[in-house]
C-alpha positions in Angstrom: 0.0 0.0 0.0 3.0 2.3 0.5 4.9 1.4 -2.7 4.3 3.2 -5.9 3.5 0.8 -8.7 6.2 0.1 -11.2 5.7 1.3 -14.8 5.1 -2.3 -16.1 2.1 -2.6 -13.7 -0.1 -0.2 -15.8 -0.7 1.2 -19.2 1.5 4.2 -20.0 -1.4 6.6 -20.4 -2.0 6.3 -16.6 1.5 7.6 -15.9 0.3 11.2 -15.5 -2.2 10.2 -12.9 0.2 8.0 -10.9 2.9 10.6 -11.0 0.6 13.1 -9.3 0.1 10.8 -6.2 2.4 11.8 -3.4 4.5 9.2 -1.6 2.7 7.4 1.2 0.0 5.0 2.1 -2.6 5.0 -0.7 -5.4 4.2 1.8 -4.5 7.2 3.9 -4.3 9.3 0.7 -7.8 8.2 -0.4 -9.2 8.9 3.1 -7.7 12.4 3.0 -9.1 13.0 -0.4 -12.5 12.0 0.7 -12.5 14.6 3.5 -11.3 17.3 1.1 -14.0 16.4 -1.5 -16.8 16.3 1.0 -15.7 19.6 2.4 -15.5 21.1 -1.0 -19.0 19.9 -2.0 -20.5 21.1 1.3 -19.0 24.6 0.7 -20.7 25.0 -2.7 -24.0 26.7 -3.4 -26.2 25.1 -6.1 -25.4 28.0 -8.5 -21.6 27.4 -8.0 -22.1 23.7 -8.5 -23.9 24.3 -11.8 -21.0 26.5 -13.1 -19.3 25.6 -16.4 -16.1 27.5 -17.3 -16.9 27.3 -21.0 -19.7 26.2 -23.3 -19.6 22.4 -23.8 -17.6 21.8 -20.7 -18.8 19.8 -17.7 -20.4 21.6 -14.8 -18.9 21.3 -11.4 -21.6 18.8 -10.6 -20.7 16.8 -13.6 -17.0 16.7 -12.7 -18.0 15.3 -9.3 -20.3 12.9 -11.0 -17.5 11.8 -13.3 -15.3 11.1 -10.2 -18.1 8.9 -8.8 -18.6 7.0 -12.0 -14.8 6.5 -12.5 -14.3 5.3 -9.0 -17.2 2.8 -9.3 -15.7 1.4 -12.6 -12.1 1.4 -11.4 -12.9 -0.2 -8.0 -14.9 -2.9 -9.9 -11.8 -3.6 -12.0 -9.6 -3.6 -8.9 -11.9 -6.1 -7.2 -11.7 -8.5 -10.2 -8.0 -8.2 -10.7 -7.3 -8.5 -6.9 -9.4 -11.7 -6.7 -7.7 -13.3 -9.7 -10.3 -12.9 -12.4 -8.3 -13.2 -15.6 -11.2 -12.0 -17.9 -10.1 -9.2 -20.1 -12.0 -6.1 -18.8 -13.3 -3.4 -21.2 -12.5 0.3 -21.2 -15.3 2.8 -20.9 -16.4 6.0 -22.6 -16.7 8.8 -20.1 -18.6 11.1 -22.5 -21.3 8.4 -23.1 -21.7 8.0 -19.3 -21.9 11.7 -18.7 -24.3 12.3 -21.6 -26.8 9.8 -20.5 -27.0 10.7 -16.8 -28.4 14.0 -15.4 -25.8 14.9 -12.7 -26.9 18.5 -13.1 -30.3 17.5 -11.6 -28.6 16.3 -8.4 -28.3 18.6 -5.4 -24.9 19.2 -3.9 -26.0 17.1 -0.9 -27.0 14.2 -3.3 -23.5 14.3 -4.8 -21.8 14.4 -1.4 -23.9 11.5 -0.2 -23.1 9.4 -3.3 -19.5 10.3 -3.4 -19.1 9.4 0.3 -20.8 6.0 -0.2 -18.7 5.1 -3.2 -15.4 6.1 -1.5 -16.3 4.3 1.7 -17.1 1.1 -0.3 -13.7 1.4 -2.1 -11.8 1.9 1.2 -13.6 -1.1 2.8 -12.5 -3.3 -0.1 -8.9 -2.0 -0.2 -8.4 -2.4 3.6 -9.2 -6.1 3.3 -6.9 -7.0 0.4 -4.1 -9.4 1.2 -0.5 -8.4 0.2 -0.7 -11.0 -2.6 -4.0 -9.5 -3.9 -2.4 -6.0 -4.3 0.1 -7.5 -6.7 -2.2 -9.6 -8.8 -2.2 -8.9 -12.4 -5.2 -8.7 -14.8 -6.0 -7.2 -18.2 -8.0 -4.0 -18.5 -8.7 -2.4 -21.9 -6.1 -4.7 -23.4 -3.3 -3.6 -21.0 -1.8 -5.6 -18.2 -2.3 -4.0 -14.7 -2.1 -4.8 -11.1 -4.6 -4.1 -8.4 -2.1 -1.8 -6.7 -1.8 0.2 -9.9 -5.6 0.6 -10.1 -5.7 2.0 -6.6 -3.0 4.5 -7.5 -4.9 5.5 -10.7 -8.1 6.1 -8.7 -6.1 8.4 -6.4 -4.3 10.2 -9.2 -7.3 10.6 -11.4 -9.1 12.3 -8.6 -6.1 14.6 -7.9 -6.1 15.5 -11.6 -9.8 16.5 -11.5 -9.4 18.3 -8.2 -6.7 20.4 -9.8 -9.0 21.2 -12.7 -11.7 22.2 -10.3 -9.3 24.6 -8.5 -7.8 26.0 -11.7 -10.7 26.3 -14.1 -13.8 26.3 -11.8 -12.3 28.2 -8.8 -13.6 25.5 -6.4 -11.8 25.5 -3.1 -10.5 21.9 -2.8 
């Protein structure tokens, strides 16, 4: 849980996410992130959460919705890899998922509740993985990956989007 995955443990396009994750225990980092995200969501008004920095860009609510969707998908992948499922797992199209679900109709409280539940579920699963399970390898989107790498991708992906929320949406995260 403390060791950064090696480059051969994940597809190269995840390098940017993994590089953003600071050294340390990934479970502690995910717990810290959850507190930051919940605090950020609770600080937003509905108008602020509906803000888009440009036409055609996701709203703040949709960015948080994307984080929820991504974590559900990635934690499902992690579960299957960690448990030894050698089935090749598919990729996903984030734009299709976003286009077919009305995150803008959620309240900020709805998003906070759903985010908290998803992160709690991820952490419960990760806390109970054996050392061997963290290092198991599977195939996701035609690339070899370890369960450990997926945990780091979840963390780095969220760090990436929190940075976007700070820089482009002016959300205090």
